[in-house]
MINU-691337 format. One record per residue (C-alpha): residue in one letter; x, y, z. Coordinates in steps of 0.25 Angstrom, whole numbers, plus 5000, padded with zeros to 4 digits. Layout:
BEGIN
   aa      u      v      w
    A      X      Y      Z
...
***
This chain:
BEGIN
   aa      u      v      w
    M   4916   4942   4834
    V   4903   4948   4840
    T   4899   4961   4834
    D   4893   4973   4841
    P   4878   4974   4836
    Y   4879   4989   4838
    D   4891   4991   4828
    K   4883   4995   4816
    E   4876   5008   4816
    P   4862   5010   4809
    I   4863   5016   4795
    A   4857   5029   4795
    P   4847   5031   4783
    S   4852   5039   4771
    S   4846   5051   4766
    E   4840   5044   4754
    D   4830   5037   4764
    E   4824   5050   4766
    P   4822   5058   4753
    G   4822   5073   4754
    Q   4830   5074   4766
    G   4843   5081   4765
    V   4856   5074   4769
    L   4863   5079   4782
    S   4878   5080   4782
    M   4886   5075   4793
    A   4889   5089   4798
    D   4874   5092   4798
    L   4872   5079   4807
    L   4882   5083   4817
    K   4877   5097   4818
    E   4863   5091   4820
    E   4868   5082   4831
    E   4875   5093   4838
    T   4863   5103   4838
    S   4854   5092   4842
    G   4860   5090   4856
    F   4860   5075   4854
    K   4873   5067   4856
    S   4879   5059   4845
    L   4883   5045   4850
    K   4893   5035   4844
    R   4893   5020   4846
    G   4903   5016   4857
    E   4901   5029   4865
    I   4898   5030   4880
    T   4888   5040   4884
    E   4879   5044   4895
    G   4864   5044   4894
    S   4852   5046   4902
    I   4843   5034   4905
    M   4829   5036   4899
    Q   4823   5022   4902
    V   4828   5009   4909
    D   4822   4995   4908
    R   4827   4981   4908
    E   4829   4981   4893
    S   4835   4994   4890
    I   4839   5008   4895
    M   4835   5020   4887
    V   4846   5031   4887
    D   4846   5045   4883
    V   4860   5048   4877
    G   4858   5062   4872
    S   4856   5057   4858
    K   4844   5058   4848
    T   4839   5044   4852
    E   4839   5037   4865
    G   4849   5026   4868
    V   4845   5012   4873
    V   4853   5002   4881
    P   4848   4988   4878
    S   4848   4977   4889
    H   4860   4970   4884
    E   4868   4983   4885
    M   4865   4985   4900
    R   4869   4972   4906
    S   4878   4978   4916
    L   4866   4985   4922
    T   4860   4977   4934
    A   4845   4977   4937
    E   4849   4986   4949
    D   4856   4996   4939
    L   4844   4997   4930
    A   4834   4999   4942
    E   4843   5011   4946
    M   4843   5018   4933
    H   4833   5029   4931
    V   4828   5038   4919
    G   4838   5050   4918
    D   4850   5042   4924
    P   4863   5043   4916
    I   4869   5031   4910
    L   4881   5028   4902
    V   4880   5020   4889
    Y   4888   5015   4877
    V   4883   5018   4863
    L   4881   5005   4856
    Q   4873   5010   4844
    T   4869   5024   4840
    E   4856   5020   4834
    N   4848   5006   4834
    Q   4836   5002   4825
    E   4827   5010   4835
    G   4836   5022   4834
    Q   4841   5021   4848
    I   4855   5022   4853
    V   4860   5008   4858
    L   4868   5010   4871
    S   4875   5001   4881
    V   4877   5002   4896
    D   4886   4990   4897
    R   4896   4995   4887
    A   4896   5009   4893
    T   4899   5003   4906
    G   4910   4994   4900
    E   4916   5005   4891
    R   4917   5015   4902
    G   4923   5005   4911
    W   4934   5001   4900
    R   4937   5016   4898
    S   4938   5018   4913
    L   4947   5005   4915
    Q   4956   5010   4904
    Q   4959   5022   4911
    R   4961   5014   4924
    F   4971   5005   4917
    E   4979   5017   4912
    A   4979   5023   4926
    Q   4982   5010   4932
    E   4971   5013   4942
    I   4967   5003   4953
    F   4952   5001   4955
    E   4942   4992   4961
    A   4935   4981   4953
    E   4924   4971   4958
    V   4927   4956   4956
    V   4915   4951   4948
    G   4919   4937   4944
    Y   4931   4928   4941
    N   4936   4918   4931
    K   4948   4908   4932
    G   4958   4919   4930
    G   4954   4929   4939
    L   4943   4939   4944
    L   4933   4947   4936
    V   4931   4962   4940
    N   4922   4973   4935
    I   4926   4987   4934
    E   4917   4997   4928
    G   4909   4987   4920
    V   4921   4980   4914
    R   4925   4966   4918
    G   4940   4965   4922
    F   4949   4953   4925
    V   4958   4951   4937
    P   4967   4939   4935
    T   4970   4930   4947
    S   4984   4934   4948
    Q   4980   4949   4949
    A   4970   4947   4960
    L   4975   4950   4974
    G   4971   4940   4984
    L   4964   4930   4975
    R   4975   4919   4978
    G   4984   4927   4987
    D   4999   4926   4982
    A   4995   4915   4973
    A   4986   4924   4964
    E   4998   4926   4955
    E   4999   4911   4951
    G   4986   4912   4943
    A   4971   4909   4945
    E   4972   4894   4946
    G   4968   4888   4959
    V   4959   4900   4963
    S   4945   4894   4966
    D   4932   4900   4961
    D   4929   4903   4976
    R   4941   4911   4977
    F   4938   4919   4965
    G   4923   4920   4969
    E   4927   4927   4982
    W   4932   4939   4974
    I   4919   4942   4967
    G   4913   4955   4972
    K   4926   4960   4978
    T   4934   4972   4973
    Q   4948   4972   4968
    R   4957   4984   4965
    P   4964   4981   4952
    N   4970   4989   4941
    I   4970   4986   4926
    I   4981   4978   4920
    E   4975   4976   4906
    I   4964   4982   4899
    N   4959   4979   4884
    R   4945   4985   4881
    R   4945   4978   4867
    R   4946   4964   4873
    N   4938   4968   4886
    R   4951   4964   4894
    L   4953   4970   4908
    I   4963   4964   4917
    L   4965   4969   4931
    S   4975   4967   4942
    E   4973   4968   4957
    R   4987   4964   4960
    A   4993   4975   4951
    A   4984   4985   4957
    H   4988   4981   4971
    Q   5003   4982   4967
    E   5001   4996   4961
    W   4993   5000   4973
    R   5004   4995   4982
    A   5015   5002   4974
    Q   5008   5015   4975
    Q   5005   5013   4990
    K   5020   5010   4992
    E   5024   5023   4986
    R   5015   5030   4994
    L   5019   5023   5007
    L   5034   5025   5004
    S   5032   5040   5003
    E   5023   5041   5016
    L   5030   5032   5025
    Q   5040   5038   5035
    E   5051   5031   5042
    G   5048   5030   5057
    S   5033   5030   5056
    I   5023   5019   5060
    R   5013   5013   5050
    T   5003   5003   5050
    G   5004   4991   5041
    T   4999   4977   5038
    V   5009   4965   5038
    T   5008   4958   5024
    S   5019   4948   5025
    I   5029   4942   5035
    R   5043   4937   5030
    P   5055   4931   5036
    F   5062   4945   5036
    G   5051   4954   5040
    V   5036   4958   5039
    F   5030   4966   5027
    V   5019   4976   5031
    D   5010   4983   5022
    L   5009   4998   5025
    G   4998   5001   5015
    G   5003   4999   5002
    A   5018   4995   5004
    D   5024   4984   5013
    G   5035   4987   5023
    L   5045   4977   5029
    I   5047   4975   5044
    H   5060   4968   5045
    L   5061   4957   5056
    S   5070   4966   5065
    E   5059   4976   5065
    L   5047   4967   5069
    S   5050   4966   5084
    W   5060   4971   5095
    G   5062   4956   5098
    R   5073   4948   5091
    N   5070   4936   5082
    T   5055   4939   5081
    E   5047   4932   5070
    P   5038   4941   5061
    E   5026   4931   5063
    E   5027   4934   5078
    V   5026   4949   5077
    V   5016   4951   5065
    K   5007   4943   5055
    V   5002   4946   5041
    G   4990   4955   5041
    D   4994   4962   5054
    D   4993   4978   5055
    I   5005   4983   5061
    D   5012   4997   5064
    V   5026   4998   5058
    F   5037   5007   5059
    I   5043   5013   5046
    L   5057   5010   5047
    K   5062   5014   5033
    V   5055   5018   5019
    D   5064   5016   5007
    P   5058   5023   4995
    E   5068   5017   4985
    T   5066   5002   4989
    K   5052   5005   4993
    K   5054   4997   5006
    I   5048   5000   5019
    A   5055   4995   5032
    L   5046   4994   5044
    S   5047   4990   5059
    L   5036   4984   5068
    R   5044   4985   5081
    R   5046   5000   5080
    A   5031   5002   5078
    R   5027   4995   5091
    P   5027   5005   5103
    E   5019   4997   5113
    A   5030   4995   5123
    W   5038   5007   5120
    E   5033   5016   5131
    Q   5035   5005   5141
    V   5049   5002   5137
    I   5053   5017   5135
    E   5049   5019   5150
    K   5062   5012   5154
    Y   5071   5022   5148
    D   5074   5037   5149
    V   5080   5048   5141
    G   5095   5049   5144
    Q   5096   5034   5147
    R   5106   5025   5140
    I   5100   5012   5135
    R   5105   5000   5126
    G   5099   5000   5112
    T   5100   4991   5100
    I   5102   4998   5086
    T   5091   4992   5077
    K   5091   5001   5065
    L   5099   5012   5058
    T   5093   5023   5050
    N   5099   5036   5044
    F   5095   5044   5056
    G   5099   5035   5067
    A   5098   5021   5073
    F   5087   5014   5081
    A   5090   5007   5093
    H   5081   4997   5101
    I   5080   5000   5115
    E   5070   4990   5121
    G   5057   4984   5116
    P   5050   4993   5106
    V   5058   5005   5110
    E   5068   5009   5100
    G   5076   5022   5099
    L   5083   5030   5088
    I   5098   5035   5089
    H   5098   5047   5080
    I   5110   5047   5071
    S   5115   5060   5079
    E   5115   5051   5092
    L   5123   5040   5087
    A   5137   5046   5087
    D   5145   5058   5091
    R   5150   5060   5077
    R   5141   5062   5064
    I   5137   5050   5057
    T   5129   5048   5044
    H   5122   5034   5048
    P   5120   5027   5061
    K   5127   5015   5055
    E   5140   5022   5058
    V   5138   5020   5073
    V   5129   5009   5075
    K   5123   4997   5069
    E   5110   4989   5070
    G   5111   4979   5082
    D   5121   4988   5090
    V   5117   4988   5105
    L   5121   5002   5111
    T   5120   5011   5123
    L   5110   5022   5119
    K   5105   5035   5126
    I   5090   5038   5126
    V   5089   5053   5122
    R   5075   5054   5118
    V   5061   5047   5121
    E   5049   5051   5112
    R   5038   5043   5119
    D   5027   5049   5110
    R   5034   5044   5097
    H   5041   5032   5104
    R   5055   5036   5100
    V   5068   5035   5108
    G   5080   5043   5104
    L   5094   5037   5108
    S   5108   5041   5107
    L   5120   5033   5106
    R   5130   5045   5105
    Q   5125   5050   5119
    A   5125   5036   5125
    V   5140   5034   5121
    D   5144   5048   5126
    E   5138   5045   5139
    L   5144   5031   5140
    E   5158   5037   5137
    A   5157   5048   5147
    E   5153   5038   5158
    D   5165   5029   5154
    R   5174   5041   5155
    G   5168   5044   5169
    S   5169   5030   5174
    V   5184   5029   5170
    R   5187   5042   5177
    R   5180   5037   5190
    T   5188   5024   5189
    I   5201   5032   5188
    E   5197   5040   5200
    A   5194   5028   5208
    L   5207   5022   5205
    R   5215   5034   5209
    D   5209   5032   5223
    E   5215   5018   5224
    S   5230   5016   5227
    L   5236   5015   5213
    D   5251   5018   5211
    R   5248   5026   5199
    A   5236   5035   5193
    P   5225   5026   5187
    T   5224   5026   5172
    L   5212   5024   5162
    G   5216   5009   5161
    D   5215   5008   5176
    A   5201   5013   5176
    Y   5196   5004   5165
    R   5202   4992   5171
    E   5195   4996   5184
    Q   5182   4998   5177
    L   5184   4984   5171
    R   5187   4978   5184
    Q   5175   4984   5190
    G   5166   4979   5179
    E   5171   4965   5180
    S   5168   4965   5195
    R   5154   4969   5193
    D   5152   4958   5183
    R   5157   4948   5192
    S   5148   4953   5203
    R   5136   4952   5194
    Y   5140   4938   5189
    D   5142   4933   5204
    A   5128   4939   5207
    E   5122   4932   5196
    D   5128   4919   5200
    D   5123   4920   5214
    E   5109   4922   5209
    A   5111   4910   5200
***
């Protein structure tokens, strides 16, 4: 075991060495210390002093005591030649008290230990607060990376370093070349501390744990910020058979296959690739499961204006129900144009959820009741479309009955006669269309 050469304090001379001198009590000594204005230093104390002299062999420091302090060369190895050149008389300097008095009567100080001790104390606070901070990579060994934080050397195992071996980093350090390790020297990581032991000079850090903690914090923030119906920019992080994951800045959302494109049977790789920055539509945010549903097709309005020019408010169109929500049902009209059937426009009666009236995949006749060009929104109504169709059907039946009355019938026409006549006329129109198509062929 290596002993500290500064462990032993010099023995003060006894009163017997100086005959005739009175013996001062401890109280007198303390009183004298207080009235003198000098500081009483203890071994192991960290204090700030003022530089009196600087050279390559030592630094003389005024620490406010009766005698000056000295930093020997072997206790200032952490200072570079540039650091020494920038030091001037009168500059403040932080030092660690190694010995309160040496044989020359000087206080022996250390810059290296002051830096290290201050660093350990700061790191202990960061560990307790689980703080994430920056650390520069200064070296490596077969197990991982060496980093420097406030003068203290820490260790980041390969399994805890992001990007060192990609997804394989969790398997250990075997197979990581020196060149791969060497690429990290001089770079900055953002780890947190997972183990600290000052007595054993042990400091273990993890960039992976810090990243996971940061992601968790960002996800909580995003879940509280995101609003359904808004558009956000994200980065494609992975592509799966069931959809695409997009990083929204700390949390991933999922674009299901059905929400990638308006076209059918579209492969994800045909639409996006990993690393793409894309705008996505926030479909649903679930705070309980912490899941975010996204849509790419609803966030692409390029052709919206061109398509909507074909339609007018009051016009009846065919639409396909694509999604049900608590407040209504979305229906795809054409291309990127989609409309919302508010729950109040689904039926004449009061309903609590759209699923009582429609389901996804239904193809229905709908009426356009509103077009908001600035917000790229279309309001639709199933209730009004149904009412109009029923009214038209009743009017058509009445007109057919009136026409039959004009014909030579031996009795008054009935509703059955009217429906049969309408059916006959429809079949006649179909035959005429088929005959025309045959002629063209």
